[in-house]
C-alpha positions as CSV (number, residue, x, y, z in Angstrom):
1,M,57.0,147.2,-21.8
2,S,59.4,144.4,-22.4
3,D,60.7,143.5,-25.8
4,G,60.1,139.8,-25.3
5,H,63.5,138.8,-24.0
6,T,62.0,137.3,-20.9
7,P,64.0,134.6,-19.1
8,P,63.0,131.0,-19.9
9,D,60.8,129.0,-17.6
10,G,62.6,126.9,-15.1
11,P,65.9,128.8,-14.9
12,P,68.9,127.0,-13.5
13,R,68.7,126.7,-9.7
14,P,71.3,128.8,-8.0
15,D,74.0,126.9,-6.0
16,T,73.3,127.6,-2.4
17,D,76.2,125.6,-1.1
18,V,78.9,128.1,-2.2
19,A,78.9,131.8,-1.6
20,H,78.2,133.8,-4.7
21,N,79.2,137.4,-5.4
22,A,75.7,138.6,-6.4
23,R,74.2,137.3,-3.2
24,V,77.1,138.4,-0.9
25,W,77.0,141.9,-2.5
26,N,73.3,142.0,-1.8
27,F,74.0,141.1,1.8
28,W,76.5,143.9,2.2
29,L,74.0,146.3,0.7
30,G,71.5,145.3,3.3
31,G,69.2,143.2,1.0
32,T,67.5,140.0,1.7
33,D,68.4,137.8,-1.3
34,H,71.2,135.7,0.2
35,H,71.7,132.4,2.1
36,D,73.6,131.3,5.2
37,V,76.8,130.6,3.2
38,D,76.7,134.1,1.7
39,R,76.3,135.7,5.1
40,Q,79.1,133.6,6.6
41,V,81.5,134.5,3.8
42,G,80.3,138.1,3.7
43,E,80.9,138.5,7.5
44,H,84.3,137.0,7.3
45,V,85.4,139.2,4.4
46,A,84.0,142.2,6.3
47,G,86.2,141.2,9.3
48,L,89.3,141.1,7.0
49,F,88.3,144.3,5.1
50,P,85.8,146.3,7.3
51,V,85.3,149.0,4.6
52,I,83.7,146.5,2.2
53,R,80.1,147.6,3.1
54,E,81.0,151.2,2.5
55,V,82.5,150.1,-0.8
56,A,79.3,148.4,-1.8
57,R,77.1,151.4,-0.8
58,A,79.5,153.8,-2.6
59,D,79.4,151.7,-5.8
60,R,75.6,151.6,-5.8
61,A,75.4,155.3,-5.2
62,F,77.8,155.9,-8.1
63,L,75.4,154.0,-10.3
64,G,72.7,156.4,-9.5
65,R,74.8,159.5,-10.1
66,A,76.3,158.2,-13.3
67,V,72.9,157.2,-14.8
68,R,71.4,160.6,-13.8
69,F,74.4,162.4,-15.4
70,L,74.2,160.3,-18.6
71,T,70.5,160.8,-18.9
72,A,70.0,164.3,-17.9
73,E,73.3,165.9,-19.0
74,R,74.5,163.8,-21.8
75,G,71.1,163.0,-23.2
76,V,71.7,159.3,-23.4
77,R,68.5,157.2,-23.9
78,Q,70.0,153.7,-24.3
79,F,71.9,151.7,-21.6
80,L,73.7,148.4,-21.8
81,D,74.2,147.2,-18.2
82,I,76.7,144.4,-18.2
83,G,77.0,142.5,-14.9
84,T,73.7,143.6,-13.6
85,G,73.7,141.8,-10.2
86,L,70.6,141.3,-8.1
87,P,67.9,143.9,-8.4
88,T,67.7,146.5,-5.6
89,A,66.2,149.9,-5.2
90,D,66.8,152.3,-8.1
91,N,68.0,150.0,-10.8
92,T,69.4,151.5,-14.0
93,H,66.1,151.5,-15.9
94,E,64.2,153.1,-13.0
95,I,66.7,156.0,-12.7
96,A,66.9,156.6,-16.4
97,Q,63.2,156.3,-17.1
98,R,62.4,158.6,-14.2
99,I,64.2,161.3,-16.2
100,A,63.5,160.1,-19.7
101,P,60.6,157.7,-19.9
102,E,61.5,156.6,-23.4
103,S,64.9,155.2,-22.3
104,R,65.8,151.7,-23.4
105,I,67.8,149.4,-21.2
106,V,69.4,146.0,-21.7
107,Y,70.6,144.1,-18.7
108,V,73.3,141.4,-19.0
109,D,74.3,138.8,-16.5
110,N,75.0,135.0,-16.5
111,D,74.3,134.3,-12.8
112,P,71.4,131.9,-12.1
113,A,70.6,133.9,-9.0
114,V,70.1,137.0,-11.1
115,L,68.2,135.2,-13.7
116,V,65.7,134.1,-11.1
117,H,65.0,137.7,-10.3
118,A,65.2,139.0,-13.9
119,R,61.5,139.6,-14.3
120,T,61.9,142.3,-11.6
121,L,64.2,144.1,-14.1
122,L,61.8,143.6,-17.0
123,T,59.5,146.4,-16.0
124,S,59.4,149.6,-17.9
125,T,57.5,152.8,-18.6
126,P,55.1,152.4,-21.5
127,E,57.3,154.6,-23.6
128,G,60.5,152.7,-22.9
129,V,61.8,149.2,-23.1
130,T,63.8,146.9,-20.8
131,A,65.3,143.5,-21.7
132,Y,67.5,140.9,-20.0
133,I,70.2,138.9,-21.7
134,D,71.6,135.8,-20.1
135,A,75.2,136.1,-21.4
136,D,78.8,136.0,-20.2
137,A,81.0,139.2,-20.2
138,H,83.7,137.1,-21.7
139,D,81.7,137.0,-24.9
140,P,81.3,140.7,-25.8
141,D,80.5,140.1,-29.4
142,A,77.5,138.0,-28.5
143,I,76.3,140.6,-26.0
144,V,76.4,143.4,-28.6
145,E,74.7,141.3,-31.2
146,R,71.9,140.3,-28.9
147,A,71.5,143.8,-27.5
148,S,71.0,145.1,-31.0
149,A,67.6,143.6,-30.9
150,T,66.6,146.2,-28.4
151,L,69.0,149.0,-28.8
152,D,69.7,151.1,-31.9
153,L,73.5,150.8,-32.2
154,G,73.5,153.7,-34.6
155,R,72.8,156.0,-31.7
156,P,74.8,156.6,-28.5
157,V,74.7,153.8,-25.9
158,A,75.9,154.1,-22.3
159,V,77.7,150.9,-21.2
160,M,77.6,150.2,-17.5
161,M,80.4,147.9,-16.2
162,L,80.2,148.3,-12.5
163,G,82.2,145.8,-10.5
164,I,82.3,143.3,-13.4
165,L,85.9,143.5,-14.9
166,N,87.3,142.4,-11.5
167,F,85.9,139.0,-12.3
168,V,87.9,138.9,-15.5
169,L,91.2,137.8,-14.0
170,D,93.4,138.4,-17.1
171,T,93.9,142.1,-17.6
172,D,94.5,141.9,-21.3
173,A,91.3,139.9,-21.7
174,A,89.4,142.5,-19.6
175,R,90.8,145.4,-21.8
176,D,89.8,143.5,-24.9
177,I,86.2,143.1,-23.6
178,V,85.9,146.9,-23.2
179,R,87.5,147.6,-26.6
180,R,85.2,145.2,-28.4
181,V,82.1,146.5,-26.8
182,M,83.0,150.2,-27.3
183,A,84.2,149.6,-30.9
184,A,80.7,148.4,-31.8
185,L,79.1,151.6,-30.6
186,P,79.0,155.1,-32.3
187,S,80.6,158.3,-31.3
188,G,78.9,159.9,-28.2
189,S,78.6,156.5,-26.5
190,C,79.8,156.3,-22.9
191,L,81.4,153.9,-20.5
192,A,80.7,154.0,-16.8
193,L,83.0,151.7,-14.9
194,T,83.9,150.8,-11.3
195,H,86.7,148.5,-10.1
196,P,88.3,147.6,-6.8
197,T,91.9,148.4,-6.1
198,V,94.8,147.4,-3.9
199,D,96.3,150.9,-4.0
200,A,97.5,151.7,-0.4
201,D,96.7,155.4,-0.7
202,L,93.0,154.4,-0.8
203,G,93.2,151.7,1.9
204,G,93.2,149.0,-0.7
205,E,95.9,146.9,0.9
206,G,93.1,145.2,2.9
207,N,91.7,143.9,-0.3
208,V,94.6,141.4,-0.6
209,A,93.7,139.1,2.3
210,A,90.0,139.5,1.7
211,M,90.3,138.5,-1.9
212,E,92.5,135.6,-1.1
213,F,89.8,134.3,1.3
214,W,87.1,135.0,-1.2
215,N,88.9,133.0,-4.0
216,E,89.2,130.0,-1.7
217,N,85.6,130.1,-0.4
218,A,83.4,131.8,-2.9
219,T,82.7,132.2,-6.6
220,P,83.5,133.7,-9.1
221,P,87.2,134.4,-8.4
222,I,88.0,138.1,-8.2
223,T,91.0,140.4,-8.6
224,A,91.8,144.0,-7.8
225,R,93.9,146.3,-10.0
226,P,96.1,149.4,-9.5
227,R,95.1,152.8,-10.9
228,A,97.2,152.5,-14.0
229,E,95.5,149.2,-15.0
230,V,92.0,150.6,-14.4
231,A,92.9,153.8,-16.3
232,A,93.9,151.6,-19.3
233,F,90.3,150.4,-19.7
234,F,89.5,154.0,-20.8
235,E,92.1,154.1,-23.6
236,G,90.7,156.0,-26.6
237,L,87.9,157.5,-24.6
238,D,87.6,161.0,-23.1
239,L,87.2,160.9,-19.3
240,V,84.5,163.1,-17.9
241,E,85.5,165.4,-15.0
242,P,86.7,164.6,-12.3
243,G,88.3,161.6,-14.1
244,L,89.3,158.4,-12.5
245,V,88.7,158.8,-8.8
246,P,87.4,156.8,-5.8
247,C,83.8,156.1,-6.9
248,S,82.5,157.8,-3.7
249,R,84.1,161.0,-5.0
250,W,82.8,161.0,-8.5
251,R,80.4,164.0,-8.7
252,P,79.1,163.5,-5.1
253,D,75.8,165.0,-4.2
254,T,77.2,166.9,-1.2
255,G,80.6,167.6,0.3
256,T,83.7,165.5,-0.1
257,P,82.9,161.9,1.0
258,A,85.5,159.6,2.4
259,A,87.6,157.8,-0.3
260,V,86.9,154.1,-0.8
261,P,89.3,151.6,-2.5
262,Q,87.0,151.3,-5.5
263,F,87.7,153.4,-8.6
264,G,84.9,155.0,-10.7
265,A,84.8,157.0,-13.8
266,V,82.6,157.9,-16.8
267,A,84.1,158.4,-20.3
268,V,82.8,159.4,-23.7
269,K,83.7,157.9,-27.1
270,P,84.9,160.7,-29.3
């Protein structure tokens, strides 16, 4: 069921004249929700940074492994997914409710393209709940307040911030967003986060030219961060093994996948 937070009728029409992250990311993942301008920018970025499609796939696979871990091993039954993106196969609620049908999920995004597809996210098992909030990650207090209509903030919540803080250009502001969200949640709550990097040991130097092109030709503007700055987002939290690693190497299903220049980690609030 849905809890009634359905998107309003007549959502804002997405701008199809400028490439947008949600649609370009969908293009890199092999989806169909994109336009000519998104494909053009996506192809150019891939020319500058050929590993970007692998990054997109690794990030999406991390989502699946993280949600399965949080649901099956940590016993989490509530998720706050900030920076949802366009729906694809195996969204957060589908993975969580497959394991625990009573799971409650709140999706958050402020992209008109995502809002158009939000009803796809507002499906649920009869035992569970899904909701969608049209809100900006820069306003974490409003997100938490509105999420409390669906989630019991007296019980642990898993916060998903996959590929979202890279659109908060000021690092102090990005850290403040994480602190304010996690401060509103009880002990046992978790943070799952991914973030691109320019670290050369992971091949991230290719991100520099690609992001410069992106910021001149697409929206919203993006930044990458070194390991130390990404690690700082987890201050005060206990990292789950294997810690902060390339997201492709966080608890992989088999073997040791190639590293990608995108960090991933899950941490628990003590």
